[in-house]
N, C-alpha and C positions, 0 to 999 in steps of 0.2 A: 297624400304624398309624404314620405318619411322626411325627417329633419335633414338627413344627409343628402337625400335626393334633391330636396329643395335648395340646399346650399350649393351643391355642385351645379345645378341647372342655372341658378341666378349668377354664379360666378362665371359660368360659361357665357352667359348673355353679356356680362360685363366685359369679358375678354373680346367677344365679337365686336361689340360697339366701340370699345376702346381701341382695338387694332385698326378699325375702320377710321376712327378719328385721327389716329396717328399717321395714317397714310395721306391725309389731306394736306396739300402743300399751298402755302401762301408765299408767293415770290421765291419759290424754290426751297422754302424752309418748312419743315413739318415737326410735329411733336414727337414723332417716332414712337418708341415703346412707351413713352410717357403718356400717350393717349389713353392707355388702360386705366391710369389713375382717374382721369376725367370720366371715363366710361363708368367706373365704379361710383363716382359722385353722382352722375346723372341717374343711374339705375336706383341707387340707394335713396336719392331724393324723392323719386316718385313712389318707390315701394313703401317708404315710411309713411306716406300720405294714406296708404291703405292698411297700415298697421302690420306690415310684413316685417318680421324680425328673423334673424338667423342665430343659430347656436354659437355662443361666444367661444366655447372650447374648441369647436370644429374650426372656426375662423382663425383662432390663435394658432392652432397646429398648422393649418395651410399656410398662413403668413410666415411662420418661422421656418417651415420646411422649404418654402420657396426661396427665402433669403439664404438659407444654408446652401441650397443647390446652386444659386446664382454666384455667390462669392467663391464657392469651391471651384466651379468651372472657370471663373475669372482667373483664379490663382493658377490653375493648370495651364490656361492659355498664355498668361503673361510671365509665368515662372522663369523660363529660360532667358527671356529678355530683361527680366527684373534686375538680375545681377550684372548682366552685360551693360545695362544702361547706367550703372554706377561707375563704369570705367571712364577713362579719360575723355573719350569721344563724346560722351553724353553729359559730362559734368556741368558744363555751362548751361545747357538747356534745363537740366534738372534743378540747378540752383535757382534759376528764374521761376521755374514751376513751383518750387518750395516757397519762394518769396510770395507768390500769389496765395498759396495755401495758408502761409503764416499770417499775411495781412488780413485774410478773411477771418481767421481765428481771433485776431486782435479786435476787429470790428464787432464780432459777437460779444466779446467781453465789454467793450465800451457801450454798446447799445443796451446790454443787460443792466449795466451799472447806471448809466446816465438817464435812461428813459424808463427804467424799472420794468422792462419786458420780461414776463415770466419765463423761467428756464425752459419748460417744454416748448413754448412758443418760439423763442429765439433759436433753439436747436432745430425746430422744424423749418423755420424761415431759412436758416443757414443751409440745410440740406437741399431745399428747393432752389435757393439762390445759386448754388453751385451745381445744380442739376445732377446730384449724385444720390441715387436711391439707396445703395448700401449704407451710405452715411446716415440716412433716416433710420434704417434698421438698427444700426449700431447705437444711435441715440436712444431709440425706444428701448433697446436692451438694457442700457446702463440706467435709464430712468426707472425701469422695472426693478432693477437690483437695488436702487436707492429708495424704493418704496413709492414710486409715483406711477403705478399701473394705470390709474384712471386718466392720466394725462396723455397717453399714447395717441388717442383719437384726436386730441387738440393738436398734437404735434403733426399728425398726418394732414390735418386741415391747413395748418400754417405752411407746410411743405407745398401743398397744392396751390395755395394762393401765390407763393413766391416763385413757383416753377416757370410759368410762362415768360416772365421778364428775365429769368435766368438764361433762357435760350436767346431771347432778343438782345439782352445786354452784351453777350459775347459778340454777336454780329455788329452791334453798335460800336463796340470798342475797336474792332477790325476796321470799320469804316472811318472812324474818327482819326485813327493813327494814319490811315492812308491820306486823309485830308491835311492833317497837321504837318506831316513831313513831306507832303507833295510827292507821293510815291509814284514812280513810273513802273508799273507791273512788269512790262516786257523787259525793262532793263534789269529788274530784280531777278527775273527768271533766267536771263542770260548769265548774270553773275553767279547764280546758284549752279547752273549747269557747268560753267567754267570751273568753279571751285570743286565741284563733285568729280569732274574728270581728272583734275589735278591731284585730288586726295583720295581717290577711290581705293577702298581697302580690298577689292576683289583680287583674285590670284591672276598672275600673268605667267607667260612662258618665255624662255630665252634659250637659244642654242649657242653654246660656248665651245670654242676649240682650245684644247689644253696646250698652252705654250710655256707654262711655268716649269722650268727644268727640275725644280725641287720636288715636283709631284711625279716625275717619271719613275715607273716601277713600283709606286705605292698602291696598296689596296685602298678602296674607297674608305673603309673604316679607319685607315691610318691617316686620313686627311686631318690636319690640325683642327681641334674642336669639332670633330665630325658630329657628335651627338648634339652640339649646340646649333648646328646649321638649320636655319629656318627655310630650307628648300628641300625639294624631293628630286632625286636623280632618277627620272623615269625611263629614259632611253639612252643608248650610247651607239654611236656609229663609228666603226673602225674600217677605214678604206671604204668598201661598198657593202659591208656587212652591218646589219642593224640587229641589236639584241638588247635584252633587259638586264641591266647591271645588278649584281648582288653586292653585299657588303664586302666580300672578299675578292671582287673583280679587280684585277690589276690594271691600272691606268697607264697609258703610254702617251708620249708627246704626239700631237696630231689628232687624238681622239676628239670626237665632238659629243658633248653631253647635252641632253635636253633637260632643262631645269624648270621646275614649277615652284612658284612662291610669290610673295609680294614684290612690287617693283623695287623697293628699297633693298630687300634681301637679295634679289637677283643681281642688282648692281654691285652689291658688296662681294658676292661670290665671283662675279665676272672679273673683278679686280684681282682676286686671288688666283683664279684658274687660268685666265688667258684672255682671248679676244672674242667678242660677239661676232657670229657669222650668220649670213642669210642662206642657210642650207636646210633643206627639208629633211626632217626626221619622221615623216609621216609613216604610220604603220600600213597605209594602203599599198596593196600589192606585195606585202610580206606575210610571213607566218604569224605575225603579232596582231593583236586586236586591242581596241580600247572600248570598254563597256562600263556601264554604270550598274551598280547592284545595291540593294537596300538591306540593312541589317534587320533581320526578323527572327533569327534563331535565339531563343532564350538562353542557350548554353554559352553564348559569347557575350551576353549583356554584362557590362562591368569589367570585362577583361581588357587588358592592355593589348595594343596591336602586336607588340613584340611577343606576347605570350602565345599568339597563334602560330608563330614561327613560319610565316608564309614565305619569307625570303629564303629560308633554308630548304623548304620542301618543294616550292613551286617557282617557276619563272614568272612571277607576278609582282608588280609594284603598285601600291596604293598611291596614286599621284595627287588626289584631292579627296577631301572629306567635307560633305555638305551637311550641316546640322541646323535645322530650323531656318533654312534659307540663307545661312551664313557659310561661306566657303572657308575652310581651315586647312592649314598645311599639316598633314598627318605626320606623327612621329611615334616612335616605339612606346613612349609612356602614355600616349593618349588612350583613354578607355572608350569602348564602343557602347553606344546607347541604341535603343530601339528606334528605328526610323532614320538612322544615319545613312546617307547615300555616299557610297564609295566609288571613286573613279579607278577602275582596274586596267592595268596595261600588262599584256603578256600573251602567251600562246593560248589559243582557244580552249584546249583541253585543260590547261592549268586554270584559266579563268572559270571554267565550268566547275572545277573542283573547289575553288575558293568560294564560289557562289553557294555550293552545297553546304559549306561550312558556316557561312554567315546567314544563310536562309534565302534571301531574295524572294520571299513570298509576298508579292505585291498585294494580294488580297487581304493580308493581315493588316495592312495600313488602313483598311476600311472597317475593320472589326473593332469592337469595343470590349475590353476586358472589364467586366462588371465588378469582379472581386476587388481589384485595387481601388475602384471608385468608392465602394462602401467602407473599405479599410481607411481610406483617406478621410472620408466624411466623419467616420467614427472617431478617428484620432483628432480631427479638428474640433469636434464638439467637446471631447475630453479636455483638450488643451484650453479651449475657451472657457471651460468651467473651473479651471484651477485658479484659486484665489491668490492674489499677490498683495501681501500686506505691506502697507507703507505707513510709517509713523506719522501720526497727526491726521490721517484720513479716517472718516467715520465708517467707511466700508472698504472691503478688500477690492482692489482693482482686478478686473477680469477682461480677457480679450473678447469674451462673449461669443454668441452664435454667428456674429459677423466676422470678428477678427480671428478667432481660432481656426475655422476652416480655411480662411485665406492664407494665414501663415503656414499651415501644414501643406496646403496645395503648392505654395511657392517653393517650399523645401523639397517636396516630392518631385515636382516638375524639374527642379534643378538636379536632383539625384538621377532621375530618369528611370532607373530600374533597380530592383532588388531581387536577386535570384531569378525566378521565372516570372515575377510580377513586374509589369512596366506601367508607367503612368502617362504614357503617350495616349492622347485621345484624338481621333480624326477630327479635323476642323468642323465638319458638318455635324458630327455627334455632339461636340462641345457646344456649338452654337444652338442646337436644338434643346439641350438640357438647360443651357443658360437662359434662353428665351422663355422656356416653360417656367423656370424658377422665378424670373422677374415678373412675368405675367401674373402668376399666383400671388406674389407678394403685393404688387401694385393693385390688383383687383380687390384684395381684402382691405388695404389701406384706404383706397377710394371709397369702398363701401362704408367703412367706419367713419370717414370724414364727411360723407354725403348728407347726413341728416341736417346739420346746421350750417352747411357750407354757404348756401346762397345768402342767408341772413347775415352771416359773418362778413362775407365779401362785400355786401352793400352797406355795411355799417362803418362808422368812423374807425373802429378798431381794425377792420379789414383793410381800409385804405392805408392806415399806418403800417400794417404788416407788409403791404406791397412796397411802401417807401423804404422800410428797413431792408427788405430783400434786394431792392434795386441798389442800395448802398453797398451791401455785401457782394453783390455781383460785380458792379461796375468799378468801384474804387480800386480794388486790388488789381484788376485787369489793366486799367488805364495807367496806373502808376508803374506797374512792372513793365508794361509795353514801352513806355517812354524811356525808362531806365535801360531796358534791353536794347532799344534802338540807338540811344545816344552813347551809352557807355559800353554796351556789349557788341555794338556794330552788327546786330543780328539782321539777317536778310528778312525782308518783309514777309515773304511767303513762309519762311520758317517760323517767323513770329506768329503768324496766323495759326499755324499748326500747334505751336506752343500754347496759345490761348485756348484753343479747342481742347487740347490734351489736358491742360490744367483743370478743366471742368469735366473731363471724361465724357464729352458730349459729341456723339456721332453726327447729329444734324449740323453742328457747327463745323465739324471736319468736312462734311459734304459741301458746305458753303465755301470754306477755305479752298478746297480743291477746285471749285468752280471759278475762283478768281483767275486762275491760269491753268487751263486744262493741259493734261499730258506733262505736268511738272510734279515731281514727287517730293518737293520741299516740305509742303504742309503735312503730308502723310508721314514722312520720315520723322519730323519733329513730334508729331502726335504719338507715334509708336515709341519714341525714345522716352518721353516723360510719362506716358500712360501708366506703366506698371507701378512706379514709385508713387505717383499722385493717387492712384486708386488705393494703395495701402495707407497713405497718409489721410485720405478723406474718410476712411473707415475708422482709423484710430483717433483722429482729432476730436470728433464729437464726444467720445468717451472721456478724453482728457478734459475737455471744456466742461462737461457735465460735472465731473468730480471737483474740479477747481472751483466752479461757481457754486456748487452745492456746499462745499466746505466754507466758502467765503460768506454765504448767506446766513 
């Protein structure tokens, strides 16, 4: 059997065993994809007994390519939410998440200095303790740049030793906070539901009768600050006639306008226009229809809604725009991206004409454009290879194969499209590529660590590694959780999602969701902090490695 065939066969065996291990649940908790790491350790341990070795260059390529694929698809997935999470609504949660990340970094420095833990070992322990595989890849990358290529297998071994308590430690922190503060889960769930209903950012509707005499005879576009209104005038009823208003439609006293927007914006406009009325402006039984259409025509990507001139050509109003699951109030300056879902109100023939313009080809949502993927990966690798020279540092700082593709993917996902190229990736395709990448990476890391893993684990050195990992896992979580609960007044279920998200750990999220089923508090917090934390977890080991290397 050829060297490549043997390598592929054994890594496939590692993946099979590892994924099976990852599905084993103990009290509802599993290793998940992390089981592949232990699959590699098991297979490697037994194969080395028989003198089986694999080509180091092939393994290195598979490991690096798997890492690139994983971090790039992660960036594409979280890109739109990454920048949104930095806005006001997610600032508090992200601040606490950064506190956890920062404390873990401080502990790494203290353990390295106080106990003399070798740099590759403490970085491996750090990555395993926070259950973040890209962090391991980033640490190995920077160590290789610093000239420590031979230490990457030791780093993988330290990662594997610290990883199990990394998962258990998160669950332990959730449980202890529940005990310390005597949490009533049902009460916390009710409070979250109540707060969510009161502060919901989703769009609402309101029917308002025009009673303000100052507006009589004015066209819509002549309303004061018309361009600044955060509402959409989707329908108008005059006497018994229903029609779609245009910007030059003249408004009369007694007209009833159907408004779409946030509750706050609707209330503000109601005070200006007149009185809210309980009158139906449904399109049912009229010549008008309401339909949803998806943007798939590359000719309109990046164009502003006003550039399509829909209101001038067709009796159609875009009443809502859904982007990545978030409902937005459309305005003329808003640019269209692939996958945007538009709510169209108008005559059927006009709606059909607008659909032809924007595409509405549902099948395209399931197709993957391969060209943008490889453009993005190529740009990411190039960015990661650019040296950043800092005075006093022995080597240039680089984003590396973990940071470069991640940063590029975040930017491209935020841009959405460029010409005919778009960086939208169907969730199923993104998940498949992401899982393949992480399985390849973990399989090789496990294989490299497997030879001496058992001996190290059972030694005094292995026990101390477990202890250091437990400190890095548990101390930042419990300190931040107490602060967030006492001073941040954070809901317990949201807090559990924050702890899971700060470790980017899906098994911990599953555990948090199970605390109170059919409540989205944990998942919402997890999704809010995940993008920023993932970025920081990849960058932090590189910063720590350089700082500690310079200091040594």
